[in-house]
Structure formats: structure tokens, C-alpha cells
PyMOL CGO cylinders between C-alpha atoms (Angstrom):
from pymol import cmd
from pymol.cgo import CYLINDER

trace = [
    CYLINDER, 4.60, -10.64, -12.36, 5.09, -7.72, -14.74, 0.3, 1, 1, 1, 1, 1, 1,
    CYLINDER, 5.09, -7.72, -14.74, 4.69, -4.07, -13.74, 0.3, 1, 1, 1, 1, 1, 1,
    CYLINDER, 4.69, -4.07, -13.74, 1.48, -3.54, -15.77, 0.3, 1, 1, 1, 1, 1, 1,
    CYLINDER, 1.48, -3.54, -15.77, -0.14, -6.59, -14.16, 0.3, 1, 1, 1, 1, 1, 1,
    CYLINDER, -0.14, -6.59, -14.16, 0.87, -5.39, -10.69, 0.3, 1, 1, 1, 1, 1, 1,
    CYLINDER, 0.87, -5.39, -10.69, -0.43, -1.88, -11.41, 0.3, 1, 1, 1, 1, 1, 1,
    CYLINDER, -0.43, -1.88, -11.41, -3.75, -3.26, -12.65, 0.3, 1, 1, 1, 1, 1, 1,
    CYLINDER, -3.75, -3.26, -12.65, -4.13, -5.48, -9.58, 0.3, 1, 1, 1, 1, 1, 1,
    CYLINDER, -4.13, -5.48, -9.58, -3.26, -2.65, -7.17, 0.3, 1, 1, 1, 1, 1, 1,
    CYLINDER, -3.26, -2.65, -7.17, -5.77, -0.35, -8.89, 0.3, 1, 1, 1, 1, 1, 1,
    CYLINDER, -5.77, -0.35, -8.89, -8.50, -3.00, -8.65, 0.3, 1, 1, 1, 1, 1, 1,
    CYLINDER, -8.50, -3.00, -8.65, -7.78, -3.75, -5.00, 0.3, 1, 1, 1, 1, 1, 1,
    CYLINDER, -7.78, -3.75, -5.00, -7.66, -0.08, -3.99, 0.3, 1, 1, 1, 1, 1, 1,
    CYLINDER, -7.66, -0.08, -3.99, -10.96, 0.51, -5.81, 0.3, 1, 1, 1, 1, 1, 1,
    CYLINDER, -10.96, 0.51, -5.81, -12.46, -2.29, -3.68, 0.3, 1, 1, 1, 1, 1, 1,
    CYLINDER, -12.46, -2.29, -3.68, -11.15, -0.60, -0.52, 0.3, 1, 1, 1, 1, 1, 1,
    CYLINDER, -11.15, -0.60, -0.52, -12.35, 2.88, -1.55, 0.3, 1, 1, 1, 1, 1, 1,
    CYLINDER, -12.35, 2.88, -1.55, -15.47, 2.46, -3.71, 0.3, 1, 1, 1, 1, 1, 1,
    CYLINDER, -15.47, 2.46, -3.71, -16.58, 6.04, -3.06, 0.3, 1, 1, 1, 1, 1, 1,
    CYLINDER, -16.58, 6.04, -3.06, -13.32, 7.57, -4.34, 0.3, 1, 1, 1, 1, 1, 1,
    CYLINDER, -13.32, 7.57, -4.34, -12.02, 8.38, -7.81, 0.3, 1, 1, 1, 1, 1, 1,
    CYLINDER, -12.02, 8.38, -7.81, -8.98, 6.07, -8.14, 0.3, 1, 1, 1, 1, 1, 1,
    CYLINDER, -8.98, 6.07, -8.14, -6.22, 6.33, -10.74, 0.3, 1, 1, 1, 1, 1, 1,
    CYLINDER, -6.22, 6.33, -10.74, -2.52, 5.50, -10.86, 0.3, 1, 1, 1, 1, 1, 1,
    CYLINDER, -2.52, 5.50, -10.86, -1.57, 8.97, -9.62, 0.3, 1, 1, 1, 1, 1, 1,
    CYLINDER, -1.57, 8.97, -9.62, -3.83, 8.78, -6.55, 0.3, 1, 1, 1, 1, 1, 1,
    CYLINDER, -3.83, 8.78, -6.55, -1.95, 9.01, -3.27, 0.3, 1, 1, 1, 1, 1, 1,
    CYLINDER, -1.95, 9.01, -3.27, -2.95, 6.06, -1.10, 0.3, 1, 1, 1, 1, 1, 1,
    CYLINDER, -2.95, 6.06, -1.10, -3.22, 8.06, 2.13, 0.3, 1, 1, 1, 1, 1, 1,
    CYLINDER, -3.22, 8.06, 2.13, -3.73, 11.70, 1.18, 0.3, 1, 1, 1, 1, 1, 1,
    CYLINDER, -3.73, 11.70, 1.18, -6.13, 11.25, -1.77, 0.3, 1, 1, 1, 1, 1, 1,
    CYLINDER, -6.13, 11.25, -1.77, -7.80, 7.94, -0.96, 0.3, 1, 1, 1, 1, 1, 1,
    CYLINDER, -7.80, 7.94, -0.96, -7.69, 7.95, 2.84, 0.3, 1, 1, 1, 1, 1, 1,
    CYLINDER, -7.69, 7.95, 2.84, -6.25, 4.45, 3.31, 0.3, 1, 1, 1, 1, 1, 1,
    CYLINDER, -6.25, 4.45, 3.31, -5.52, 3.99, 6.99, 0.3, 1, 1, 1, 1, 1, 1,
    CYLINDER, -5.52, 3.99, 6.99, -3.42, 1.78, 9.24, 0.3, 1, 1, 1, 1, 1, 1,
    CYLINDER, -3.42, 1.78, 9.24, -5.95, -1.06, 8.81, 0.3, 1, 1, 1, 1, 1, 1,
    CYLINDER, -5.95, -1.06, 8.81, -6.32, -0.77, 5.03, 0.3, 1, 1, 1, 1, 1, 1,
    CYLINDER, -6.32, -0.77, 5.03, -2.59, -0.82, 4.30, 0.3, 1, 1, 1, 1, 1, 1,
    CYLINDER, -2.59, -0.82, 4.30, -1.89, -4.24, 5.88, 0.3, 1, 1, 1, 1, 1, 1,
    CYLINDER, -1.89, -4.24, 5.88, -4.98, -5.65, 4.16, 0.3, 1, 1, 1, 1, 1, 1,
    CYLINDER, -4.98, -5.65, 4.16, -3.67, -4.40, 0.82, 0.3, 1, 1, 1, 1, 1, 1,
    CYLINDER, -3.67, -4.40, 0.82, -0.22, -5.79, 1.58, 0.3, 1, 1, 1, 1, 1, 1,
    CYLINDER, -0.22, -5.79, 1.58, -1.55, -9.25, 2.52, 0.3, 1, 1, 1, 1, 1, 1,
    CYLINDER, -1.55, -9.25, 2.52, -3.72, -9.42, -0.59, 0.3, 1, 1, 1, 1, 1, 1,
    CYLINDER, -3.72, -9.42, -0.59, -0.77, -8.47, -2.80, 0.3, 1, 1, 1, 1, 1, 1,
    CYLINDER, -0.77, -8.47, -2.80, 1.51, -11.00, -1.10, 0.3, 1, 1, 1, 1, 1, 1,
    CYLINDER, 1.51, -11.00, -1.10, -1.08, -13.73, -1.68, 0.3, 1, 1, 1, 1, 1, 1,
    CYLINDER, -1.08, -13.73, -1.68, -1.47, -12.70, -5.32, 0.3, 1, 1, 1, 1, 1, 1,
    CYLINDER, -1.47, -12.70, -5.32, 2.26, -12.45, -6.02, 0.3, 1, 1, 1, 1, 1, 1,
    CYLINDER, 2.26, -12.45, -6.02, 3.30, -15.39, -3.87, 0.3, 1, 1, 1, 1, 1, 1,
    CYLINDER, 3.30, -15.39, -3.87, 6.12, -13.72, -1.94, 0.3, 1, 1, 1, 1, 1, 1,
    CYLINDER, 6.12, -13.72, -1.94, 6.41, -11.76, 1.29, 0.3, 1, 1, 1, 1, 1, 1,
    CYLINDER, 6.41, -11.76, 1.29, 6.92, -8.06, 0.61, 0.3, 1, 1, 1, 1, 1, 1,
    CYLINDER, 6.92, -8.06, 0.61, 9.00, -5.76, 2.80, 0.3, 1, 1, 1, 1, 1, 1,
    CYLINDER, 9.00, -5.76, 2.80, 6.81, -3.51, 4.95, 0.3, 1, 1, 1, 1, 1, 1,
    CYLINDER, 6.81, -3.51, 4.95, 8.85, -0.50, 3.78, 0.3, 1, 1, 1, 1, 1, 1,
    CYLINDER, 8.85, -0.50, 3.78, 7.31, -0.82, 0.31, 0.3, 1, 1, 1, 1, 1, 1,
    CYLINDER, 7.31, -0.82, 0.31, 3.97, 0.31, 1.76, 0.3, 1, 1, 1, 1, 1, 1,
    CYLINDER, 3.97, 0.31, 1.76, 2.92, 3.58, 3.43, 0.3, 1, 1, 1, 1, 1, 1,
    CYLINDER, 2.92, 3.58, 3.43, 4.16, 3.71, 7.01, 0.3, 1, 1, 1, 1, 1, 1,
    CYLINDER, 4.16, 3.71, 7.01, 2.15, 4.97, 9.95, 0.3, 1, 1, 1, 1, 1, 1,
    CYLINDER, 2.15, 4.97, 9.95, 3.73, 6.33, 13.11, 0.3, 1, 1, 1, 1, 1, 1,
    CYLINDER, 3.73, 6.33, 13.11, 1.57, 6.03, 16.20, 0.3, 1, 1, 1, 1, 1, 1,
    CYLINDER, 1.57, 6.03, 16.20, 2.63, 7.86, 19.35, 0.3, 1, 1, 1, 1, 1, 1,
    CYLINDER, 2.63, 7.86, 19.35, 0.95, 8.58, 22.61, 0.3, 1, 1, 1, 1, 1, 1,
    CYLINDER, 0.95, 8.58, 22.61, 0.94, 12.25, 23.54, 0.3, 1, 1, 1, 1, 1, 1,
    CYLINDER, 0.94, 12.25, 23.54, 1.71, 12.74, 27.22, 0.3, 1, 1, 1, 1, 1, 1,
    CYLINDER, 1.71, 12.74, 27.22, -0.51, 10.73, 29.52, 0.3, 1, 1, 1, 1, 1, 1,
    CYLINDER, -0.51, 10.73, 29.52, -3.57, 11.13, 27.29, 0.3, 1, 1, 1, 1, 1, 1,
    CYLINDER, -3.57, 11.13, 27.29, -5.01, 8.47, 25.06, 0.3, 1, 1, 1, 1, 1, 1,
    CYLINDER, -5.01, 8.47, 25.06, -4.67, 10.76, 22.03, 0.3, 1, 1, 1, 1, 1, 1,
    CYLINDER, -4.67, 10.76, 22.03, -2.48, 9.44, 19.28, 0.3, 1, 1, 1, 1, 1, 1,
    CYLINDER, -2.48, 9.44, 19.28, -1.10, 11.04, 16.17, 0.3, 1, 1, 1, 1, 1, 1,
    CYLINDER, -1.10, 11.04, 16.17, -0.86, 9.29, 12.86, 0.3, 1, 1, 1, 1, 1, 1,
    CYLINDER, -0.86, 9.29, 12.86, 1.44, 10.38, 10.12, 0.3, 1, 1, 1, 1, 1, 1,
    CYLINDER, 1.44, 10.38, 10.12, 2.33, 8.42, 7.06, 0.3, 1, 1, 1, 1, 1, 1,
    CYLINDER, 2.33, 8.42, 7.06, 4.97, 8.25, 4.41, 0.3, 1, 1, 1, 1, 1, 1,
    CYLINDER, 4.97, 8.25, 4.41, 2.71, 7.59, 1.48, 0.3, 1, 1, 1, 1, 1, 1,
    CYLINDER, 2.71, 7.59, 1.48, 2.95, 6.67, -2.17, 0.3, 1, 1, 1, 1, 1, 1,
    CYLINDER, 2.95, 6.67, -2.17, 0.87, 6.98, -5.28, 0.3, 1, 1, 1, 1, 1, 1,
    CYLINDER, 0.87, 6.98, -5.28, -0.53, 3.76, -6.69, 0.3, 1, 1, 1, 1, 1, 1,
    CYLINDER, -0.53, 3.76, -6.69, 2.02, 3.99, -9.51, 0.3, 1, 1, 1, 1, 1, 1,
    CYLINDER, 2.02, 3.99, -9.51, 4.92, 4.35, -7.05, 0.3, 1, 1, 1, 1, 1, 1,
    CYLINDER, 4.92, 4.35, -7.05, 3.67, 1.39, -5.01, 0.3, 1, 1, 1, 1, 1, 1,
    CYLINDER, 3.67, 1.39, -5.01, 3.37, -0.76, -8.15, 0.3, 1, 1, 1, 1, 1, 1,
    CYLINDER, 3.37, -0.76, -8.15, 6.93, 0.18, -9.17, 0.3, 1, 1, 1, 1, 1, 1,
    CYLINDER, 6.93, 0.18, -9.17, 8.25, -0.70, -5.70, 0.3, 1, 1, 1, 1, 1, 1,
    CYLINDER, 8.25, -0.70, -5.70, 6.49, -4.07, -5.82, 0.3, 1, 1, 1, 1, 1, 1,
    CYLINDER, 6.49, -4.07, -5.82, 7.74, -4.73, -9.35, 0.3, 1, 1, 1, 1, 1, 1,
    CYLINDER, 7.74, -4.73, -9.35, 11.32, -4.02, -8.25, 0.3, 1, 1, 1, 1, 1, 1,
    CYLINDER, 11.32, -4.02, -8.25, 10.92, -6.28, -5.22, 0.3, 1, 1, 1, 1, 1, 1,
    CYLINDER, 10.92, -6.28, -5.22, 9.56, -9.16, -7.30, 0.3, 1, 1, 1, 1, 1, 1,
    CYLINDER, 9.56, -9.16, -7.30, 12.28, -8.82, -9.93, 0.3, 1, 1, 1, 1, 1, 1,
    CYLINDER, 12.28, -8.82, -9.93, 14.96, -9.04, -7.22, 0.3, 1, 1, 1, 1, 1, 1,
    CYLINDER, 14.96, -9.04, -7.22, 13.28, -12.02, -5.54, 0.3, 1, 1, 1, 1, 1, 1,
    CYLINDER, 13.28, -12.02, -5.54, 14.78, -15.42, -6.29, 0.3, 1, 1, 1, 1, 1, 1,
    CYLINDER, 14.78, -15.42, -6.29, 11.95, -17.86, -6.89, 0.3, 1, 1, 1, 1, 1, 1,
    CYLINDER, 11.95, -17.86, -6.89, 12.75, -21.43, -5.83, 0.3, 1, 1, 1, 1, 1, 1,
]
cmd.load_cgo(trace, "trace")
């Protein structure tokens, strides 16, 4: 799958996940679009199905969930990417993958 095709698919999928947001290739998945720890795996699974290979979790934004003291409160922080950065990471991963 070529970069442009991946970028187009990621844009379409993210627009489905965030219909109320203005989405473009420079949109940050977490900060601008508000994708959360449930949206990211959904996006990853859809992309893996579309591309036909398993993608490394590190390609996608990462959430860190920690319990604070004995309370149920948790903090969430993410290393995030723009849609363009994610598409480039996926393109690199697919070009390095050996199809059998």
C-alpha cells in the first residue's frame, strides 16, 4: 500500500471516529481530535485489516494509565502523532514487511 493511499484511508477512518471535528493531515490524533484509549485500538485494528499485516503498537499514540495512591483516579497521557506522521509510520512499516 502506498503512502497516499494509507493517508487517505487514515483520514477517512479518523473522520468516521470524529464526525464533529475538522480533520486534516496535520491534525493531532489526541490533542486536536480527542481520540482516546478506546479509539486508538479501533483505528489500529481497522488499519491492520485494510493493510493485511499486524502493525507494531508503537506506531500509534500510546496511553499511560496509572493509579494515583489508593484512589480510583487515573491519569492518561499520550505520545501522539498527526495523521500525516501516523501514515508515514505505517507506510514505513509496510515497506519493511516481507509479504509471503
